[in-house]
C-alpha positions as CSV (number, residue, x, y, z in Angstrom):
1,M,0.0,0.0,0.0
2,I,1.2,3.5,-0.8
3,I,-0.1,6.6,1.1
4,I,0.3,9.8,-1.0
5,L,0.4,12.8,1.3
6,R,-1.0,16.3,0.5
7,P,1.6,18.5,-1.2
8,E,1.9,20.8,1.8
9,I,2.6,18.0,4.2
10,T,6.2,17.4,5.3
11,P,7.7,15.0,7.9
12,H,7.7,18.0,10.3
13,S,3.9,18.6,10.0
14,P,1.7,17.6,13.0
15,E,-0.7,15.9,10.5
16,Y,2.2,13.7,9.4
17,R,3.0,12.8,13.0
18,M,-0.7,11.9,13.6
19,L,-0.5,9.5,10.6
20,M,2.7,7.9,11.7
21,D,1.3,7.4,15.2
22,Y,-1.7,5.7,13.7
23,L,0.5,3.4,11.6
24,T,2.8,2.6,14.5
25,N,-0.1,1.0,16.3
26,K,-0.9,-1.3,13.5
27,P,0.7,-4.7,14.1
28,G,2.9,-6.2,11.4
29,I,3.2,-2.9,9.4
30,Q,6.5,-1.3,8.4
31,T,6.8,2.1,6.8
32,R,9.2,3.6,4.4
33,L,9.2,7.3,3.5
34,H,9.8,8.3,-0.1
35,Q,10.0,11.9,-1.4
36,E,9.8,13.1,-5.1
37,T,11.3,16.5,-5.7
38,G,9.8,18.3,-8.7
39,T,10.4,21.8,-10.1
40,L,7.7,23.4,-8.0
41,Q,7.2,21.1,-5.0
42,T,8.2,18.0,-3.1
43,L,5.7,15.2,-2.9
44,T,5.9,12.8,0.0
45,E,4.7,9.2,-0.1
46,V,4.7,6.5,2.6
47,Y,5.1,2.9,1.6
48,L,3.6,0.3,3.8
49,I,5.0,-3.2,3.9
50,G,3.4,-6.1,5.7
51,N,-0.2,-7.2,6.3
52,T,-1.7,-4.2,4.5
53,A,-4.8,-6.1,3.4
54,A,-6.1,-5.7,7.0
55,L,-5.9,-1.8,6.8
56,D,-9.0,0.3,6.1
57,K,-8.2,2.3,3.0
58,D,-11.1,4.7,3.6
59,E,-10.1,5.4,7.2
60,I,-6.5,6.3,6.1
61,E,-7.7,8.5,3.3
62,N,-9.9,10.5,5.8
63,M,-6.8,11.4,7.8
64,P,-5.8,15.1,7.4
65,A,-2.3,14.4,6.0
66,V,-3.5,12.1,3.2
67,E,-4.4,12.9,-0.3
68,R,-5.1,9.4,-1.5
69,V,-4.2,5.7,-0.9
70,V,-3.1,3.3,-3.6
71,R,-3.3,-0.4,-3.0
72,V,-0.3,-2.1,-4.6
73,S,-1.5,-4.9,-6.9
74,E,1.7,-5.4,-8.9
75,E,5.2,-6.7,-8.1
76,Y,6.8,-3.3,-8.8
77,R,5.8,-1.5,-5.7
78,I,7.3,1.9,-6.4
79,L,7.6,2.0,-10.1
80,G,4.4,0.1,-10.9
81,R,1.3,1.6,-12.5
82,H,-1.3,0.1,-10.1
83,H,-5.0,-0.4,-10.9
84,D,-6.1,2.8,-9.1
85,D,-2.9,4.7,-9.6
86,R,-3.1,8.0,-11.5
87,R,0.0,9.6,-10.2
88,P,1.8,11.8,-12.8
89,T,5.0,10.4,-14.4
90,G,8.3,11.9,-15.1
91,F,10.8,14.3,-13.7
92,D,12.8,17.4,-14.6
93,Y,16.6,17.3,-14.5
94,N,18.9,20.2,-15.2
95,G,16.1,21.8,-17.3
96,V,15.2,18.8,-19.3
97,L,11.9,17.0,-18.9
98,F,11.9,13.2,-18.8
99,S,8.4,11.6,-18.8
100,Q,6.2,9.2,-20.6
101,D,5.0,12.0,-22.8
102,S,8.3,13.7,-23.7
103,L,11.0,12.7,-26.3
104,N,14.7,13.5,-26.0
105,V,17.5,12.4,-28.4
106,F,20.9,11.5,-26.9
107,A,23.2,11.3,-29.9
108,G,26.9,11.1,-29.3
109,L,30.1,9.0,-28.9
110,C,29.7,5.5,-27.6
111,A,33.3,5.9,-26.3
112,V,35.1,9.2,-25.7
113,D,38.3,9.3,-27.7
114,T,39.8,12.7,-28.5
115,P,38.8,16.3,-27.4
116,E,38.6,17.2,-31.1
117,H,35.9,14.5,-31.8
118,V,34.0,15.4,-28.7
119,E,34.0,19.1,-29.6
120,R,32.9,18.4,-33.1
121,M,30.1,16.2,-31.9
122,M,28.8,18.7,-29.3
123,K,29.0,21.6,-31.8
124,A,26.9,19.7,-34.3
125,L,24.3,19.0,-31.6
126,R,24.2,22.6,-30.6
127,D,23.8,23.7,-34.2
128,H,20.8,21.4,-34.6
129,G,19.1,22.5,-31.4
130,Q,20.0,19.5,-29.2
131,V,20.9,19.8,-25.5
132,C,21.5,16.1,-24.7
133,T,24.3,13.6,-25.7
134,R,25.9,10.3,-24.8
135,M,29.6,10.1,-24.0
136,G,31.2,6.9,-22.8
137,A,34.1,7.3,-20.4
138,Y,33.9,3.9,-18.8
139,K,33.4,1.0,-21.3
140,P,32.8,-2.6,-20.1
141,R,34.0,-4.9,-22.9
142,T,33.7,-8.6,-23.6
143,N,37.3,-8.8,-24.6
144,P,39.7,-7.9,-21.8
145,Y,42.2,-6.5,-24.3
146,S,39.7,-4.1,-26.0
147,F,39.7,-0.4,-25.2
148,Q,37.9,0.2,-21.9
149,G,37.5,3.9,-22.0
150,H,39.6,6.9,-20.8
151,G,37.8,6.9,-17.4
152,R,38.2,9.8,-15.1
153,Q,41.1,11.4,-17.1
154,C,38.7,12.6,-19.8
155,L,35.8,13.8,-17.5
156,P,37.0,17.4,-16.9
157,W,37.4,18.3,-20.6
158,V,34.3,16.5,-21.6
159,F,32.3,18.4,-19.0
160,E,33.9,21.7,-20.0
161,L,33.1,21.2,-23.6
162,A,29.5,20.3,-22.7
163,G,29.2,23.6,-20.9
164,R,30.7,25.5,-23.8
165,Y,28.1,24.1,-26.3
166,G,25.0,24.2,-24.0
167,I,24.7,20.4,-23.4
168,K,22.5,20.0,-20.4
169,V,22.5,16.3,-19.8
170,I,25.2,13.6,-20.7
171,A,24.3,9.9,-20.6
172,M,27.4,8.2,-19.2
173,E,27.7,4.5,-18.2
174,I,29.4,3.5,-15.0
175,T,30.6,0.0,-14.1
176,H,31.7,0.6,-10.5
177,D,30.4,2.7,-7.6
178,S,33.8,4.6,-7.4
179,H,32.9,6.1,-10.8
180,L,30.1,8.1,-9.0
181,D,32.8,9.9,-6.9
182,E,35.0,10.5,-10.0
183,I,32.0,12.1,-11.8
184,R,31.1,14.2,-8.8
185,S,34.7,15.4,-8.4
186,A,35.1,16.3,-12.1
187,L,31.8,18.2,-12.0
188,E,32.9,20.2,-9.0
189,Q,36.3,20.8,-10.6
190,T,34.7,22.3,-13.7
191,G,31.9,24.3,-12.0
192,R,29.1,21.9,-12.8
193,P,28.6,23.0,-16.4
194,T,26.3,20.1,-17.3
195,G,24.3,17.3,-15.8
196,I,24.9,13.5,-15.8
197,L,22.4,10.7,-16.5
198,I,24.0,7.6,-14.9
199,Q,23.7,4.6,-17.2
200,I,23.7,1.1,-15.9
201,G,24.6,-1.1,-18.9
202,T,23.1,-4.4,-19.9
203,R,25.9,-6.4,-18.3
204,N,25.2,-4.8,-14.9
205,T,21.5,-5.1,-14.9
206,Q,21.6,-7.7,-12.2
207,N,24.7,-6.4,-10.4
208,F,22.5,-5.9,-7.3
209,E,25.1,-4.3,-5.1
210,L,25.8,-1.6,-7.8
211,L,22.1,-1.1,-8.2
212,K,21.7,-0.5,-4.5
213,I,24.5,2.0,-4.3
214,V,23.3,3.9,-7.3
215,G,19.8,3.9,-6.0
216,R,20.9,5.4,-2.7
217,Q,22.3,8.5,-4.3
218,R,19.7,11.0,-5.5
219,E,21.9,13.5,-7.2
220,F,21.8,11.8,-10.6
221,P,18.9,10.2,-12.5
222,V,19.5,6.7,-13.9
223,L,19.2,5.0,-17.3
224,L,18.9,1.3,-16.7
225,K,19.3,-0.9,-19.8
226,R,17.4,-4.1,-20.0
227,G,19.6,-7.2,-19.5
228,F,20.2,-8.8,-22.9
229,G,19.7,-12.4,-21.7
230,I,17.0,-12.2,-19.0
231,T,13.3,-11.7,-19.0
232,L,11.5,-8.4,-19.0
233,E,10.2,-9.1,-15.5
234,E,13.7,-9.6,-14.2
235,S,14.9,-6.3,-15.7
236,L,12.0,-4.4,-14.3
237,N,12.8,-5.9,-10.9
238,A,16.3,-4.5,-11.3
239,A,14.8,-1.0,-11.8
240,E,12.8,-1.6,-8.7
241,Y,16.0,-2.3,-6.8
242,L,17.1,1.3,-7.7
243,A,13.8,2.8,-6.6
244,S,13.6,0.8,-3.4
245,E,16.8,2.5,-2.3
246,G,15.3,5.9,-2.8
247,N,16.0,7.0,-6.4
248,S,13.0,6.6,-8.6
249,R,14.2,9.0,-11.3
250,I,14.7,6.1,-13.6
251,I,14.5,5.7,-17.4
252,F,14.2,2.1,-18.7
253,G,16.3,1.3,-21.8
254,L,15.5,-1.2,-24.5
255,R,18.6,-2.3,-26.4
256,G,17.8,-5.6,-28.0
257,M,18.0,-9.2,-26.8
258,K,21.0,-11.4,-27.4
259,T,19.8,-14.3,-29.6
260,N,20.5,-15.4,-33.1
261,M,16.8,-15.1,-33.9
262,G,17.7,-11.4,-34.5
263,D,20.2,-12.2,-37.2
264,P,21.5,-10.4,-39.2
265,H,21.1,-7.6,-36.7
266,R,23.4,-7.5,-33.7
267,N,20.5,-8.2,-31.3
268,F,16.8,-9.0,-31.6
269,V,15.0,-5.7,-31.6
270,D,12.6,-5.5,-28.6
271,F,11.0,-2.1,-29.2
272,A,7.5,-3.6,-29.2
273,H,7.8,-3.6,-25.4
274,V,7.7,0.2,-25.3
275,P,3.9,0.4,-24.7
276,V,4.1,-2.7,-22.5
277,I,6.5,-1.1,-20.0
278,K,4.4,2.1,-20.1
279,R,1.4,0.1,-19.1
280,L,3.3,-1.8,-16.3
281,T,5.3,1.1,-14.9
282,R,5.5,4.9,-14.7
283,M,9.1,5.0,-16.1
284,P,10.0,6.9,-19.3
285,I,11.2,4.5,-22.0
286,C,14.5,4.7,-23.9
287,I,15.4,2.9,-27.1
288,D,18.9,2.1,-28.2
289,P,18.8,1.4,-32.0
290,S,22.6,1.4,-32.4
291,H,23.2,-1.6,-30.2
292,S,20.1,-3.3,-31.4
293,V,21.1,-3.2,-35.1
294,G,24.9,-2.9,-34.9
295,T,25.5,-2.1,-38.6
296,R,25.0,0.6,-41.2
297,D,23.2,-1.7,-43.6
298,R,20.5,-0.2,-45.8
299,A,17.1,-1.5,-47.0
300,P,16.3,-1.4,-50.7
301,D,14.5,2.0,-50.1
302,G,17.9,3.5,-49.3
303,M,17.1,4.0,-45.6
304,L,19.4,2.6,-42.9
305,D,18.1,-0.3,-40.9
306,L,19.1,1.7,-37.8
307,M,16.7,4.5,-38.8
308,H,13.9,2.1,-39.6
309,V,14.2,0.6,-36.2
310,T,14.4,4.0,-34.5
311,A,11.2,5.0,-36.2
312,Q,9.5,1.8,-35.0
313,G,10.3,2.6,-31.4
314,V,9.4,6.3,-31.6
315,V,6.0,5.5,-33.3
316,A,5.4,3.1,-30.4
317,G,5.8,6.0,-28.0
318,A,9.5,5.9,-26.9
319,N,10.6,8.9,-24.8
320,M,14.3,8.8,-25.4
321,V,16.6,7.7,-28.2
322,L,20.2,6.7,-27.3
323,V,22.2,6.6,-30.6
324,D,25.8,6.4,-31.7
325,F,27.3,9.2,-33.8
326,H,30.9,9.9,-34.6
327,P,32.7,12.6,-36.6
328,E,34.9,9.9,-38.1
329,P,33.4,6.4,-37.6
330,S,36.5,4.7,-39.1
331,R,38.6,6.1,-36.3
332,A,36.1,5.3,-33.5
333,L,37.6,3.2,-30.7
334,V,34.3,1.4,-30.0
335,D,31.4,0.4,-32.3
336,G,32.5,2.5,-35.3
337,P,30.7,0.3,-37.8
338,Q,27.3,1.2,-36.3
339,A,27.9,4.9,-35.8
340,L,26.1,7.5,-37.8
341,T,28.1,10.5,-39.2
342,L,27.6,14.2,-38.4
343,E,26.4,14.7,-41.9
344,E,23.6,12.3,-41.2
345,L,22.5,14.1,-37.9
346,P,20.0,16.5,-39.5
347,W,18.5,13.6,-41.5
348,F,18.2,11.4,-38.4
349,L,16.6,14.2,-36.3
350,E,14.1,15.0,-39.0
351,D,13.2,11.3,-39.4
352,V,12.7,11.1,-35.6
353,A,10.4,14.1,-35.7
354,L,8.3,12.5,-38.5
355,A,8.0,9.3,-36.4
356,R,7.0,11.4,-33.4
357,E,4.4,13.2,-35.4
358,A,3.0,9.9,-36.5
359,Y,2.8,8.8,-32.8
360,E,1.0,12.0,-31.8
361,K,-1.5,11.6,-34.7
362,R,-2.1,7.9,-33.7
363,R,-2.7,9.0,-30.1
364,L,-5.2,11.7,-31.1
365,L,-7.0,9.1,-33.4
366,C,-7.2,6.8,-30.4
367,E,-8.7,9.5,-28.1
368,R,-11.2,10.5,-30.8
369,H,-12.5,6.9,-31.2
370,A,-12.4,6.3,-27.5
371,G,-14.6,9.4,-27.0
372,A,-17.0,8.3,-29.7
373,H,-17.2,4.9,-28.1
374,R,-18.1,6.4,-24.7
375,L,-20.9,8.4,-26.3
């Protein structure tokens, strides 16, 4: 059970103390306080664990601190969209809105290589009205002899360039909790010119200790990629690990499943799960077409497979696109064969806009027919 408090109620309010005294006297009930900080206000929720079926929902809702009560009917207690749950979705971070209704493109380098390439990438993004990017400083690799990223050495100049070109949010994967401290230190050193979206990659989706540590910090939102060899339910439970530790500013990433049924693509594209995850949870949904397709192959119509797949995810309602670009793909240190070029950036962005327009038209069509059906 989730108790959602009125916006003006804080843990210091007498109404809050009255509610907690009431709950303390209920046997077998444990409470956990959860706060969501938005741009205008902080919302407080109380999660109840234990024999909540015995609690009187109406009695709790009549208490002065309470706005409404949600009975948890799904496995995902915090992130789940429960049967009587109408709470708004999304969050604002560093001036960028992430929700189930927004769309942000994170085009950039899978792996940071040189200051020149990073600057060319960020300048191109700025020139085309973009404020988000991806920049990989820490790269987990299957082969121990492959390039593993420049790590903390590149962070200061990456962040400084982001500030110079108006990049507000950088998606950056971490593989160890010490990377959080390195990112914080570099941000402080450079005067916090940008924001960081912490990415948990597919190989760490079930690294539960890392999930707990990242979940306990609330400074950075998190992009959690689906595990490439586990079920959707297992990956959603990994997101719940993050939220259960206190950080529910989570974006769920689809990046394809590891199976030869997806051949000749690198992974089996799983973007049909975009509306499924929206139905099950309140998380914004990211698609990663680069790691799903893994090539620059073209269909007979001349369009890249990668762009066809991106459009499929956006038409299905995706809220974020994480995509590899590089000024010189032949010189990229990681995943060059799948990277788009800077010359293709305006084409890609326009194609995404067309797909988003199609999604909006489909949604209006649905609303119109649903309204006619109710009449």
